[in-house]
C-alpha positions in Angstrom: -11.5 10.1 -11.5 -14.8 10.5 -13.5 -15.3 6.7 -13.8 -15.0 6.1 -10.0 -16.6 9.2 -8.5 -20.0 7.5 -8.6 -18.7 4.5 -6.6 -18.9 4.2 -2.9 -15.6 4.2 -1.0 -15.4 1.6 1.8 -12.9 2.2 4.6 -11.5 -1.0 6.1 -9.3 -0.8 9.2 -6.6 -3.4 9.9 -5.2 -2.4 13.3 -2.1 -4.6 13.6 1.7 -4.2 13.7 2.2 -8.0 13.5 4.6 -7.9 10.5 6.8 -5.1 11.9 9.5 -4.8 14.5 8.5 -1.5 16.0 5.0 -1.4 17.6 2.5 1.3 16.9 1.2 0.8 13.3 -1.8 -0.9 14.9 -3.0 2.6 15.9 -2.9 3.9 12.3 -6.5 3.3 11.4 -7.8 5.2 14.4 -5.4 8.1 13.8 -6.8 8.5 10.3 -10.3 8.5 11.6 -9.3 11.1 14.2 -7.9 13.1 11.3 -11.4 13.0 9.7 -10.6 10.9 6.6 -14.2 10.0 6.0 -15.5 13.5 6.4 -12.7 15.0 4.2 -13.6 12.7 1.3 -17.3 13.3 1.7 -16.7 17.0 1.3 -15.8 16.3 -2.3 -19.2 14.7 -2.9 -17.9 11.2 -2.5 -20.0 8.4 -0.9 -17.9 7.0 1.9 -18.8 4.1 4.3 -16.6 3.2 7.3 -16.8 -0.6 7.5 -14.9 -0.7 10.8 -12.0 -2.9 11.5 -11.2 -6.5 10.6 -9.9 -8.5 13.5 -7.0 -10.9 14.1 -4.7 -12.3 16.7 -2.7 -10.1 19.0 1.0 -9.4 18.5 3.0 -12.1 20.4 6.2 -10.2 20.1 8.3 -13.3 19.4 11.5 -13.8 17.5 11.7 -15.3 14.0 11.2 -19.0 13.3 12.8 -20.3 10.2 13.2 -16.8 8.9 9.7 -15.5 9.6 8.3 -13.6 12.6 4.7 -14.2 13.5 3.9 -16.2 10.4 0.8 -17.8 11.7 -0.6 -14.5 13.0 0.3 -12.6 9.7 -1.5 -15.3 7.7 -4.7 -14.9 9.9 -4.7 -11.1 9.4 -4.2 -11.4 5.7 -7.0 -13.8 5.3 -9.3 -11.4 7.1 -8.1 -8.5 4.9 -8.6 -10.6 1.8 -12.2 -11.4 2.7 -13.0 -7.8 3.6 -11.4 -6.3 0.4 -12.8 -8.9 -1.9 -16.3 -8.4 -0.4 -16.1 -4.6 -1.0 -15.0 -5.1 -4.6 -17.8 -7.7 -5.2 -20.3 -5.1 -4.0 -19.0 -2.5 -6.5 -17.2 -0.4 -3.8 -13.7 1.0 -3.8 -11.8 -0.6 -0.8 -9.4 1.7 1.1 -7.4 -0.5 3.5 -6.2 1.5 6.5 -3.1 -0.2 8.0 -1.5 -1.5 9.9 1.8 -2.7 8.6 2.6 -3.4 5.0 2.5 -7.2 5.3 -1.3 -6.8 5.0 -0.9 -5.8 1.3 -0.5 -9.6 0.6 -4.2 -10.2 1.4 -5.4 -6.9 0.0 -3.7 -7.3 -3.4 -4.5 -11.0 -3.6 -8.2 -10.0 -3.2 -7.8 -7.3 -5.9 -6.1 -9.8 -8.3 -8.9 -12.3 -7.7 -11.5 -9.7 -8.5 -9.7 -8.7 -11.7 -9.6 -12.3 -12.9 -13.4 -12.5 -12.2 -14.1 -9.3 -14.1 -11.6 -9.7 -16.9 -9.6 -6.6 -15.9 -5.9 -5.9 -16.2 -4.3 -5.2 -12.8 -1.6 -2.6 -12.3 -0.2 -2.2 -8.8 1.6 1.0 -8.0 3.9 0.5 -4.9 4.8 3.8 -3.3 7.4 3.0 -0.6 10.9 3.8 0.7 11.5 0.0 0.7 11.3 -2.6 -2.0 9.7 -5.1 0.4 11.1 -8.0 -1.7 12.9 -9.9 1.0 12.6 -13.7 1.5 13.4 -15.8 4.6 16.9 -16.2 3.2 17.6 -12.5 2.7 15.7 -10.8 5.5 17.9 -9.4 8.3 15.0 -9.4 10.7 12.3 -11.9 9.8 9.7 -9.1 9.7 7.1 -10.0 7.1 6.4 -6.3 6.3 9.6 -6.5 4.4 8.4 -9.4 2.2 5.0 -8.7 0.7 6.3 -8.0 -2.9 8.2 -11.3 -2.8 5.2 -13.2 -1.6 2.9 -11.6 -4.2 5.3 -12.7 -6.9 5.2 -16.3 -5.5 8.4 -16.3 -3.4 7.4 -17.0 0.2 5.6 -19.4 2.5 2.7 -21.4 1.0 0.3 -20.0 3.6 0.8 -16.5 2.2 1.5 -17.1 -1.5 -1.7 -19.3 -1.8 -4.0 -16.5 -0.5 -6.5 -15.9 -3.3 -6.0 -19.3 -4.9 -3.6 -18.5 -7.8 0.2 -18.5 -7.6 1.8 -16.1 -8.2 -0.7 -13.4 -7.4 1.2 -11.0 -9.6 3.6 -11.2 -12.6 6.6 -8.8 -12.3 5.2 -6.6 -15.1 2.0 -5.9 -13.1 3.8 -4.0 -10.3 5.8 -0.7 -10.5 7.6 0.7 -7.5 8.2 4.4 -6.9 10.3 6.2 -4.3 12.5 3.3 -3.4 15.7 4.2 -1.5 16.3 1.4 1.0 17.1 -2.1 -0.3 18.8 -4.8 1.6 22.0 -6.3 0.1 20.5 -9.7 -1.1 17.2 -8.0 -1.9 18.9 -6.1 -4.7 19.7 -9.3 -6.4 16.1 -10.4 -6.1 14.8 -7.2 -7.7 17.3 -7.6 -10.6 16.4 -11.2 -11.2 12.7 -10.5 -11.2 13.1 -7.6 -13.6 10.8 -5.3 -11.6 10.2 -1.8 -12.8 11.6 0.4 -10.0 11.6 4.2 -10.2 14.0 4.8 -7.2 14.9 8.1 -5.7 17.9 8.5 -8.0 15.6 8.1 -11.0 13.3 10.7 -9.5 16.2 13.0 -8.7 17.5 12.8 -12.3 14.2 12.9 -14.2 11.7 14.5 -11.8 8.5 13.2 -10.3 6.4 14.0 -13.4 8.5 11.9 -15.8 8.8 9.1 -13.2 5.1 9.0 -12.8 4.4 9.2 -16.5 6.6 6.1 -16.9 5.1 4.3 -13.9 1.5 4.9 -15.2 2.2 4.1 -18.8 0.0 1.5 -20.5 -3.1 2.3 -18.3 -6.3 2.0 -20.4 -10.1 1.5 -19.9 -9.6 -2.1 -19.0 -7.1 -1.4 -16.2 -7.8 -1.7 -12.5 -5.2 0.5 -10.8 -4.4 -0.4 -7.2 -2.1 1.9 -5.1 -0.3 0.4 -2.2 0.9 3.5 -0.3 3.4 3.1 2.5 3.6 6.4 4.4 7.4 6.1 4.6 7.4 6.9 0.9 7.4 10.5 2.0 10.5 12.2 3.4 10.3 11.9 7.2 10.9 15.6 7.5 7.3 16.1 6.4 5.9 12.7 7.6 7.6 11.6 10.8 4.8 9.2 11.9 6.3 6.0 10.5 8.2 3.1 12.1 10.9 2.7 9.5 11.8 6.3 8.4 14.4 6.7 5.6 15.7 10.2 4.8 15.7 11.5 1.2 12.2 10.8 0.1 9.8 12.8 -2.0 8.8 16.3 -0.7 5.2 17.3 0.1 4.8 18.9 -3.4 6.4 15.9 -5.2 4.0 13.6 -3.4 1.0 15.8 -4.2 1.9 15.7 -7.8 2.2 11.9 -7.7 -1.3 11.6 -6.2 -2.8 14.1 -8.6 -1.3 12.2 -11.6 -2.8 9.0 -10.3 -6.2 10.7 -9.9 -5.9 12.0 -13.5 -5.9 8.5 -14.9 -9.4 7.9 -13.6 -8.6 4.3 -12.9 -7.8 4.2 -9.2 -10.1 1.3 -8.0 -8.5 0.2 -4.7 -6.0 1.6 -2.2 -3.8 0.5 0.7 -2.7 3.2 3.3 0.0 1.5 5.3 2.5 1.9 8.1 1.2 5.1 9.7 2.6 4.9 13.2 1.1 7.4 15.7 3.6 6.5 18.3 6.3 8.1 16.2 4.2 11.1 15.1 3.9 14.6 16.4 0.3 15.7 17.3 -1.1 13.5 14.5 0.4 15.7 11.9 1.3 12.8 9.6 -2.2 11.4 9.7 -3.6 14.8 8.8 -1.1 15.0 5.9 -2.1 11.5 4.7 -5.8 12.6 4.7 -4.8 15.5 2.4 -3.0 13.1 0.1 -5.8 10.6 -0.1 -8.1 13.5 -1.0 -5.8 14.3 -3.9 -5.9 10.6 -4.9 -9.6 10.9 -5.2 -9.6 14.0 -7.3 -9.1 17.1 -5.1 -7.1 19.7 -7.0 -6.2 23.4 -6.6 -8.1 24.4 -9.7 -10.8 22.9 -11.9 -8.9 20.9 -14.5 
C-alpha cells in the first residue's frame, strides 16, 4: 500500500436499503462509525475524513414494476453516490463508500471508471460477494436491484442506470473478477457464462485455496492499474458475520478473508472501496461491523508483522 498511504481516505455514507428486499442496510454506515472505523484507520497513520452521508429518497416499500423495484429511487441514490465518489477521486482522495445495499455500486463504479478514463488508468474491479449480482429484469425472481449491479455495469439494464457516468457499458467483462460466489439464480448462470466473467466461486476456493484464487484474481495488476474493491459483507460465512440481509452458508472463514484483504493490500493499488450490505438489524451487538472494521484495516495495510 506504499503508493496510497500518503493519500487521504474519504468515508462516504449511503444510508439506504432501496435496492434490497429486507430493510436494515440503511443503518450500515452508522454502525461502522459506531465501530470506530475512522479512528481505527487513523491509528495506522492514515489521513481519514468522514464526508458524512449522501442523501436520497426514502424507501417506498413497493413491489416491482416491469421487473424492477424502486427504479426511480435507486437511480436517484446512484446519481448522488456517483457525484460524491467522483468528487473524492478528483480531489486525489481514496473514496470508501459505506453502504447501504449493493445496488449503489453502480454509481460508485461508474464514477471510478469515469475517473480512470480521465487519468488514463486501467480499472480492475474485484467483486467480493456471495452473489453474482448479474440478474436482469427478465431473470430476477424479486425485482430487487441489489441483485443487478454487475449486469447494469456491463450494459444490461435500464438506461437510467447503465448511462450513469456517460459511457456504456461502464465495464468490459475482463475488467471485473468475482470471488466467493456461491448463490446464483438459474437464469443468472447463463448470463455469467455468456458474458465470460472470471468467477472464482467457493468450489474453486475449496479446491485451490484462497491464496491461489486471489493470485489469479489479482493477476495482471501493474503500476497503471486502479484497483477498486466492491466488498459485500455476505462474502463472509454468516457464522462469523451474521449482520447481513441475504446470508448464504459456506463462505470464506475469518482467516481466509483476512488473507484475501492482506493480499489486496500487498498490491499497493487499492484506490477505491465499497463496503456494502451491512445490516445491523440482523447483527448481534454490532459484532459484524466490528469485524468489518478489522478487515478494512487489513485492506489498508494492517498486518501481524512488518512485511
